[in-house]
C-alpha positions as CSV (number, residue, x, y, z in Angstrom):
1,M,40.6,-28.2,-44.4
2,S,43.5,-30.5,-44.5
3,T,46.8,-29.2,-46.1
4,Q,48.7,-31.3,-48.6
5,T,52.1,-32.3,-47.3
6,Q,55.0,-31.6,-49.7
7,W,57.7,-33.8,-49.6
8,H,61.2,-32.3,-50.6
9,W,62.7,-35.4,-52.0
10,N,66.0,-33.6,-52.7
11,L,66.4,-33.4,-49.0
12,L,66.3,-37.0,-48.3
13,P,69.1,-38.0,-45.8
14,S,72.1,-39.4,-47.6
15,V,72.1,-42.6,-45.3
16,I,68.7,-43.4,-46.4
17,L,69.2,-42.7,-50.0
18,I,72.3,-44.9,-50.2
19,E,70.3,-47.7,-48.5
20,I,67.5,-47.5,-50.9
21,L,69.9,-47.5,-53.8
22,S,71.7,-50.5,-52.6
23,Y,68.7,-52.8,-53.2
24,L,68.8,-51.6,-57.2
25,P,70.9,-53.1,-60.0
26,L,73.2,-50.6,-61.5
27,S,71.1,-49.7,-64.4
28,D,68.0,-48.7,-62.1
29,R,70.6,-46.9,-59.8
30,I,71.8,-44.7,-62.5
31,N,68.2,-44.0,-63.7
32,A,67.2,-43.1,-60.3
33,C,70.1,-40.9,-59.4
34,S,69.4,-39.1,-62.8
35,T,65.9,-37.9,-61.7
36,C,67.4,-35.5,-59.1
37,K,70.4,-33.3,-59.0
38,S,70.8,-33.8,-55.3
39,W,71.0,-37.6,-55.7
40,R,73.7,-37.7,-58.3
41,S,76.6,-37.6,-55.8
42,A,74.8,-40.9,-54.2
43,L,75.7,-42.7,-57.3
44,F,79.5,-42.5,-56.6
45,H,79.3,-43.6,-53.1
46,P,82.3,-46.2,-52.5
47,S,79.9,-48.9,-51.5
48,F,78.5,-49.2,-55.1
49,W,81.9,-49.4,-56.7
50,R,84.0,-52.0,-54.7
51,R,84.7,-53.9,-57.9
52,I,85.3,-52.2,-61.0
53,E,86.4,-53.5,-64.4
54,L,88.2,-51.2,-66.8
55,V,88.6,-51.9,-70.6
56,F,91.3,-50.4,-72.4
57,K,91.3,-51.8,-76.2
58,S,91.9,-50.0,-79.3
59,C,88.9,-51.6,-81.0
60,D,86.4,-50.3,-78.3
61,W,87.2,-46.7,-77.7
62,S,83.6,-46.1,-76.2
63,S,84.8,-48.4,-73.4
64,V,88.1,-46.7,-73.1
65,E,86.1,-43.3,-72.6
66,R,83.9,-45.0,-70.0
67,S,86.9,-46.7,-68.1
68,R,88.9,-43.3,-68.3
69,F,86.0,-41.4,-66.5
70,V,85.4,-44.2,-63.9
71,A,89.3,-44.5,-63.2
72,S,89.2,-40.8,-62.8
73,W,87.0,-40.8,-59.6
74,G,86.8,-44.4,-58.8
75,A,90.4,-45.7,-58.7
76,R,91.0,-44.2,-55.1
77,K,87.9,-45.7,-53.7
78,L,87.3,-49.2,-55.2
79,R,88.5,-52.5,-53.4
80,S,88.8,-54.7,-56.6
81,C,90.1,-53.6,-60.0
82,I,90.0,-56.0,-62.9
83,L,92.0,-54.3,-65.9
84,H,91.7,-55.3,-69.4
85,L,94.3,-54.0,-71.7
86,E,95.7,-54.1,-75.1
87,T,99.3,-54.5,-74.4
88,V,100.5,-54.0,-78.0
89,N,98.7,-50.4,-78.2
90,T,100.8,-47.5,-76.7
91,N,97.6,-45.5,-76.1
92,C,96.1,-48.4,-74.0
93,L,99.4,-48.8,-72.2
94,V,99.3,-45.1,-71.1
95,E,95.8,-45.4,-69.9
96,A,96.6,-48.6,-67.9
97,D,99.6,-46.9,-66.6
98,H,97.4,-44.0,-65.3
99,V,95.1,-46.3,-63.6
100,L,97.9,-48.2,-61.8
101,L,99.4,-44.8,-60.6
102,K,96.0,-43.9,-59.0
103,L,95.6,-47.2,-57.4
104,T,99.2,-46.4,-55.6
105,R,97.1,-43.9,-53.6
106,N,94.2,-46.2,-52.6
107,P,95.3,-48.1,-49.3
108,Q,91.6,-49.9,-49.7
109,I,92.8,-51.8,-52.8
110,E,92.2,-55.7,-52.0
111,E,92.2,-57.0,-55.6
112,L,94.3,-56.4,-58.9
113,I,93.8,-58.5,-61.8
114,L,95.5,-57.8,-65.1
115,L,93.9,-59.4,-68.2
116,P,96.0,-58.5,-71.2
117,S,95.7,-59.0,-75.0
118,H,99.1,-60.2,-75.5
119,C,101.8,-61.8,-73.2
120,H,104.1,-59.1,-74.3
121,T,104.1,-55.4,-74.5
122,F,105.3,-54.5,-78.1
123,T,104.6,-55.1,-81.5
124,K,106.8,-57.4,-83.4
125,G,109.4,-55.0,-85.5
126,H,107.7,-52.0,-83.8
127,D,108.6,-52.0,-80.3
128,R,108.6,-48.3,-80.0
129,P,105.5,-46.1,-79.9
130,Y,104.0,-44.6,-83.2
131,Y,104.7,-41.0,-82.2
132,L,108.4,-41.9,-81.8
133,R,108.9,-43.7,-84.8
134,H,107.7,-40.8,-86.9
135,H,109.3,-38.1,-84.8
136,N,112.6,-39.8,-85.5
137,N,111.9,-39.5,-89.2
138,N,111.7,-35.9,-89.3
139,N,115.1,-35.6,-90.5
140,N,114.1,-37.7,-93.6
141,N,112.0,-35.2,-95.3
142,N,109.3,-35.5,-92.8
143,K,108.3,-31.9,-92.0
144,N,104.8,-32.2,-90.8
145,T,105.6,-33.0,-87.1
146,A,102.3,-31.8,-85.9
147,T,100.2,-34.4,-87.9
148,H,102.2,-37.1,-86.0
149,R,102.2,-35.6,-82.6
150,R,98.3,-35.9,-82.3
151,C,98.4,-39.7,-82.8
152,L,99.6,-40.2,-79.2
153,P,99.0,-38.5,-76.1
154,C,102.3,-39.6,-74.6
155,S,105.5,-41.0,-76.1
156,R,106.3,-43.5,-73.6
157,S,107.6,-46.9,-74.8
158,S,106.5,-50.2,-73.8
159,Y,109.7,-50.5,-71.9
160,Q,108.7,-47.4,-69.8
161,F,105.4,-48.6,-69.2
162,I,106.7,-51.8,-67.6
163,E,109.2,-49.7,-65.6
164,S,106.3,-47.5,-64.3
165,A,104.0,-50.5,-63.7
166,Q,106.6,-52.2,-61.7
167,E,107.1,-49.2,-59.5
168,S,103.2,-48.8,-59.2
169,L,102.7,-52.4,-58.2
170,Q,105.4,-52.1,-55.6
171,S,103.8,-49.3,-54.2
172,I,100.2,-50.9,-54.2
173,I,101.9,-53.9,-52.2
174,S,103.5,-51.7,-49.9
175,N,100.6,-49.4,-49.2
176,S,97.4,-51.6,-49.0
177,R,96.1,-52.5,-45.8
178,N,94.6,-55.9,-47.0
179,F,95.9,-56.8,-50.3
180,R,94.2,-60.4,-51.0
181,T,94.6,-60.8,-54.8
182,V,97.3,-60.0,-57.4
183,V,97.2,-61.4,-60.9
184,L,99.9,-60.3,-63.4
185,G,98.1,-61.6,-66.3
186,C,101.0,-63.8,-67.7
187,I,102.5,-60.7,-69.1
188,Q,106.2,-61.9,-69.4
189,D,107.6,-58.2,-68.9
190,L,105.8,-58.3,-65.6
191,T,106.1,-61.8,-64.3
192,D,109.9,-61.4,-65.0
193,Q,109.9,-59.0,-61.9
194,A,108.2,-61.6,-59.6
195,D,111.4,-62.0,-57.7
196,I,111.0,-58.6,-56.8
197,F,107.4,-58.6,-55.9
198,L,107.6,-61.8,-53.8
199,P,109.8,-60.3,-51.0
200,L,107.7,-57.2,-50.9
201,L,104.5,-59.3,-50.7
202,A,106.2,-61.5,-47.8
203,N,107.0,-58.3,-45.9
204,H,103.9,-56.5,-46.2
205,Q,101.0,-58.9,-47.0
206,A,102.2,-62.5,-45.9
207,N,99.1,-63.0,-43.8
208,T,96.6,-61.5,-46.3
209,V,97.4,-62.5,-49.8
210,S,95.2,-65.5,-51.0
211,T,95.5,-65.4,-54.7
212,L,99.1,-65.1,-56.3
213,G,99.2,-65.2,-60.1
214,L,103.0,-65.3,-60.9
215,A,102.5,-67.8,-64.1
216,S,103.7,-66.5,-67.5
217,V,103.0,-67.2,-71.2
218,K,106.4,-66.9,-72.7
219,Y,106.9,-64.8,-75.9
220,D,109.8,-67.2,-77.0
221,P,109.3,-70.4,-74.9
222,N,112.7,-71.8,-76.1
223,S,114.8,-68.9,-74.9
224,Y,114.1,-67.1,-71.5
225,A,115.8,-66.3,-68.2
226,L,115.1,-68.1,-65.1
227,L,114.5,-65.8,-62.1
228,D,116.0,-65.9,-58.7
229,I,112.8,-67.5,-57.1
230,T,113.4,-70.0,-54.4
231,P,111.0,-71.9,-52.2
232,D,112.0,-69.7,-49.4
233,N,110.2,-66.8,-51.0
234,F,107.0,-68.6,-50.1
235,T,107.7,-69.6,-46.5
236,A,106.0,-66.5,-45.2
237,F,102.7,-66.9,-46.8
238,T,100.2,-68.7,-44.7
239,N,97.0,-67.9,-46.5
240,I,97.6,-68.8,-50.0
241,Q,94.5,-70.4,-51.8
242,V,95.3,-70.1,-55.4
243,L,98.8,-70.0,-56.7
244,T,99.8,-69.8,-60.3
245,L,103.6,-70.5,-61.2
246,D,106.0,-71.5,-63.8
247,Y,107.0,-75.0,-63.5
248,D,110.8,-73.9,-63.6
249,Y,110.2,-73.0,-60.0
250,V,108.5,-76.1,-58.7
251,S,110.6,-78.5,-56.6
252,D,110.2,-80.8,-53.8
253,R,111.3,-78.1,-51.5
254,L,108.5,-75.9,-52.7
255,L,105.9,-78.4,-52.4
256,S,107.2,-79.1,-48.9
257,V,106.8,-75.3,-48.0
258,L,103.3,-75.2,-49.4
259,S,102.4,-78.5,-47.3
260,T,103.2,-76.7,-43.9
261,P,100.2,-78.0,-41.7
262,Y,99.4,-74.4,-40.3
263,N,98.9,-72.9,-43.8
264,T,95.2,-72.4,-45.1
265,P,94.1,-75.2,-47.2
266,M,95.0,-74.5,-51.0
267,R,92.1,-74.7,-53.6
268,K,94.0,-74.4,-56.8
269,L,97.8,-74.7,-58.1
270,V,98.3,-73.8,-61.6
271,L,101.6,-74.8,-63.4
272,H,102.7,-73.4,-66.6
273,V,105.2,-75.6,-68.5
274,H,107.5,-74.1,-71.2
275,G,111.1,-75.4,-71.6
276,I,112.4,-77.5,-69.0
277,D,115.9,-76.7,-68.1
278,Q,118.4,-79.7,-67.9
279,T,119.3,-78.8,-64.2
280,H,115.6,-79.0,-63.2
281,R,115.3,-81.7,-60.6
282,G,111.8,-82.1,-61.1
283,T,109.4,-83.4,-58.3
284,T,108.8,-86.9,-56.5
285,E,105.8,-89.0,-56.0
286,Y,106.2,-88.8,-52.3
287,M,106.0,-85.1,-52.1
288,W,103.0,-84.9,-54.3
289,Y,101.4,-87.5,-52.0
290,R,102.4,-85.2,-48.8
291,F,100.8,-82.2,-50.7
292,K,97.7,-84.0,-51.4
293,Q,97.2,-85.1,-48.0
294,Q,97.6,-81.6,-46.8
295,H,95.3,-80.1,-49.4
296,P,92.8,-82.6,-50.1
297,Q,90.3,-80.2,-52.1
298,C,93.3,-78.5,-54.1
299,N,92.8,-78.8,-57.8
300,L,96.2,-79.0,-59.9
301,L,95.8,-77.4,-63.5
302,M,98.8,-78.1,-65.8
303,N,99.2,-76.1,-69.0
304,L,102.0,-77.0,-71.4
305,M,102.6,-74.0,-74.1
306,H,105.1,-74.7,-77.0
307,S,106.7,-77.0,-74.6
308,Y,108.3,-79.6,-76.7
309,D,110.4,-80.7,-73.6
310,G,107.3,-80.9,-71.4
311,V,105.1,-83.0,-73.8
312,E,108.2,-85.6,-74.1
313,Q,108.6,-85.8,-70.4
314,L,105.1,-86.3,-69.3
315,G,105.5,-89.9,-68.6
316,S,109.2,-89.5,-67.2
317,G,108.9,-87.3,-64.4
318,L,106.4,-84.5,-65.2
319,L,103.4,-86.3,-64.1
320,H,103.0,-88.3,-60.9
321,P,100.2,-90.7,-59.7
322,S,99.4,-88.6,-56.5
323,M,99.1,-85.2,-58.2
324,P,95.6,-83.9,-57.7
325,L,95.2,-83.2,-61.4
326,T,91.8,-82.0,-62.8
327,H,92.7,-80.0,-65.8
328,F,95.6,-80.8,-68.4
329,R,96.1,-78.5,-71.4
330,A,98.8,-78.9,-74.1
331,F,99.1,-75.8,-76.4
332,F,100.8,-75.9,-79.9
333,C,103.5,-78.7,-78.7
334,E,103.3,-80.0,-82.3
335,W,103.2,-83.6,-80.8
336,I,100.6,-85.8,-78.9
337,N,102.0,-88.1,-76.4
338,I,99.9,-91.1,-76.8
339,A,101.4,-93.0,-73.8
340,A,100.9,-89.8,-71.5
341,L,97.2,-90.0,-72.6
342,R,97.1,-93.5,-71.2
343,L,98.8,-92.2,-68.0
344,L,96.0,-89.6,-67.7
345,S,93.2,-92.2,-67.8
346,N,95.0,-94.6,-65.6
347,W,96.2,-92.3,-62.9
348,Y,93.6,-89.5,-62.9
349,S,90.3,-91.6,-63.4
350,E,88.8,-89.9,-60.3
351,S,90.0,-86.4,-60.6
352,L,90.5,-85.5,-64.3
353,R,87.8,-83.0,-65.6
354,H,89.3,-80.9,-68.5
355,L,91.2,-82.0,-71.1
356,M,92.6,-80.0,-74.0
357,W,95.2,-80.9,-76.8
358,V,95.7,-78.1,-79.5
359,D,97.8,-77.6,-82.3
360,S,97.5,-76.0,-85.8
361,L,95.6,-77.8,-88.5
362,D,98.8,-77.7,-90.8
363,H,101.4,-78.9,-88.2
364,G,103.6,-82.1,-89.1
365,G,102.1,-84.5,-86.6
366,W,98.5,-84.7,-88.1
367,G,98.2,-88.5,-88.0
368,M,99.6,-89.4,-84.7
369,L,96.4,-90.5,-83.3
370,T,94.9,-92.5,-86.2
371,Q,97.9,-93.6,-88.7
372,G,100.4,-93.5,-85.6
373,R,98.2,-96.5,-84.2
374,D,97.9,-98.7,-87.2
375,G,100.4,-101.2,-85.9
376,D,99.0,-101.2,-82.6
377,Q,95.3,-101.9,-83.1
378,E,95.0,-104.3,-80.2
379,S,95.2,-101.3,-77.9
380,P,92.2,-99.1,-77.6
381,D,92.1,-95.7,-78.7
382,P,93.6,-93.7,-75.9
383,L,90.9,-90.9,-75.8
384,V,88.0,-93.5,-75.7
385,M,89.8,-95.1,-72.8
386,L,90.0,-91.9,-71.0
387,A,86.2,-91.1,-71.6
388,W,85.5,-94.5,-70.3
389,K,87.8,-94.4,-67.0
390,C,87.7,-90.7,-66.1
391,K,84.3,-90.7,-64.3
392,N,84.3,-86.9,-64.1
393,L,85.6,-85.6,-67.4
394,E,83.5,-82.6,-68.4
395,H,85.4,-80.9,-71.1
396,L,87.4,-82.5,-74.1
397,T,89.1,-80.3,-77.0
398,L,91.0,-81.7,-79.5
399,M,92.4,-79.6,-82.6
400,G,95.2,-80.4,-85.0
401,Y,95.0,-84.3,-85.0
402,G,93.1,-86.5,-87.4
403,Y,90.7,-88.7,-85.5
404,G,88.2,-91.2,-86.4
405,G,84.4,-90.3,-86.4
406,S,83.4,-93.7,-84.8
407,D,85.8,-92.9,-81.9
408,V,84.2,-89.5,-81.3
409,V,80.8,-91.3,-81.2
410,A,82.1,-93.7,-78.6
411,I,83.4,-91.0,-76.4
412,A,80.0,-89.2,-76.6
413,R,78.3,-92.5,-75.6
414,L,80.6,-93.4,-72.8
415,R,80.3,-89.8,-71.2
416,G,76.8,-89.0,-72.1
417,T,75.4,-85.9,-70.4
418,G,78.3,-85.8,-68.1
419,L,80.5,-84.4,-71.1
420,K,79.4,-80.7,-70.9
421,E,81.7,-79.5,-73.8
422,L,83.1,-81.4,-76.8
423,F,85.3,-79.3,-79.4
424,I,86.6,-81.1,-82.5
425,P,86.9,-79.3,-85.8
426,E,85.2,-81.0,-88.8
427,E,88.5,-80.8,-90.7
428,C,89.8,-83.3,-88.1
429,L,87.2,-85.9,-88.6
430,E,88.5,-88.7,-90.6
431,A,86.8,-91.9,-92.1
432,D,87.5,-94.8,-90.1
433,E,89.3,-97.1,-92.5
434,S,90.8,-94.9,-95.0
435,H,91.9,-92.2,-92.8
436,E,90.7,-89.8,-95.5
437,P,88.9,-86.5,-94.3
438,A,85.1,-87.2,-93.7
439,N,82.8,-85.9,-96.3
440,E,79.9,-83.8,-95.6
441,E,77.5,-86.8,-95.4
442,D,80.0,-88.5,-92.9
443,I,79.9,-85.4,-90.8
444,D,76.2,-85.2,-90.6
445,N,76.0,-88.9,-89.5
446,I,78.6,-88.3,-86.8
447,A,77.1,-85.3,-85.7
448,E,73.7,-87.1,-85.2
449,D,75.2,-90.1,-83.4
450,V,77.1,-87.7,-81.0
451,S,74.1,-85.7,-80.3
452,A,72.3,-88.8,-79.5
453,G,75.2,-89.8,-76.9
454,L,75.4,-86.4,-75.5
455,G,71.6,-86.0,-75.0
456,K,71.9,-82.5,-77.0
457,T,72.7,-81.1,-80.3
458,W,76.1,-81.2,-81.2
459,R,78.2,-80.1,-84.4
460,P,81.9,-80.1,-84.9
461,L,83.7,-76.9,-85.2
462,T,83.8,-75.1,-88.8
463,L,86.8,-73.5,-90.2
464,S,85.3,-70.2,-89.7
465,E,84.8,-70.9,-86.0
466,L,88.5,-71.6,-85.4
467,H,91.1,-69.1,-84.2
468,P,93.4,-68.1,-87.0
469,C,96.4,-69.5,-85.2
470,V,94.5,-73.1,-85.2
471,R,93.8,-72.9,-88.8
472,T,97.5,-72.1,-89.8
473,A,100.6,-72.0,-87.6
474,S,101.9,-68.7,-89.3
475,S,98.7,-66.6,-89.2
476,A,98.5,-65.2,-85.7
477,D,100.1,-65.1,-82.2
478,T,99.0,-68.1,-80.2
479,D,98.7,-66.1,-77.0
480,H,95.6,-64.6,-78.5
481,F,94.1,-68.3,-78.2
482,I,96.1,-69.4,-75.1
483,L,95.6,-66.2,-72.7
484,P,91.8,-66.4,-72.2
485,R,91.8,-70.0,-71.3
486,V,94.7,-69.8,-68.9
487,L,93.8,-66.5,-67.2
488,S,90.5,-68.0,-66.1
489,D,92.7,-70.5,-63.8
490,S,93.3,-67.6,-61.4
491,V,89.8,-67.6,-60.1
492,I,88.5,-69.7,-57.5
493,S,85.5,-71.8,-58.8
């Protein structure tokens, strides 16, 4: 008589259990570990949580609770941390601060990427926490202190967060055994400490760091202090593949340092242009030629943000023919440089893949692309020429400028299926002869012709699809629109 074998699955060796779980997606892994009390601890094995995304946003408190729980046990085990945070909410700053503090005790951390909601850490007009503002009003007939204490678990100001975050980042840089990626998220309050972080990185992580995100988005692009960052700060780094940096610190000497023969070939260089100081010496064509020879696979991405100086100087020293320019974006510069558009098509016909020129619909330069060319009808439209010459153009965004419907159709026909993305608001489409806004019938005809040219269904963006800061200049912070687009530049693609 055979006896039935009983398997004690709860006694399955952890090595075997973890090996089995490694083949499952996260949802199935969670379900499997929920079936047996003895298996639950396997779910938290460090090999399953090498990369964690934490979300601290006031509009999604369920994600905040989840992220707080994950950080409580995972922050000291993970290898990669991507931190989404709402920088104008004190509670979210406190949560992010706690995570950074936990990471200081994790020598295995290799990657830290900050993805903020804003480029600053305060709310306009209210740069102190909710609790502190009300607490200080207690002398003014505000007797119920308790009702205000519960609003915040901590009374730190945004300034204290920056001080604490700076200390945590310094400890992370010093303590990590193999720190490869640090992206400061374009938060100006943190990028303003870059001259402190760079020497530490050079001393502790010179041979390991491969992605260095130091570029900023300025809260006030017309007034900001320059840091003590020199090309010598980068001489120790031999493995940088992705570098984001403000144009203020770019020079021939820096390009020479980055072009050192024994350095790892760069994959991406991202430059953020705000104001351009009168003493800035710029760069030369020769040094860009050398840089391109040393890094033949490097993509140059240039972002102009409220850069009235930058958009004016595009053709007089900011751009050079030997730049390996693949992406060009101009955000809210309130002027479109038609001569520079012609340079883009002439100089970067082989490399340019992505072009964005964005302004608010109510800014003063609406007619620059159409009425501004009425006296120069012999010259072809600059965007049509760009679509014809730039063989690898995949993305085109134009907002804030009136543009003829026939020119949009011409762009679609010239690029065909190669143009993956074409974003133009219907409010920007004009009748070709009168420059009057296109009516509904005109828009339908344009959309039909563009769809035929692109080989897929296409429609211009409606007003409701536009970001508030594109609809009107006074409606919202532009960094809400800019940040998601420029933060993706820090990732190798």
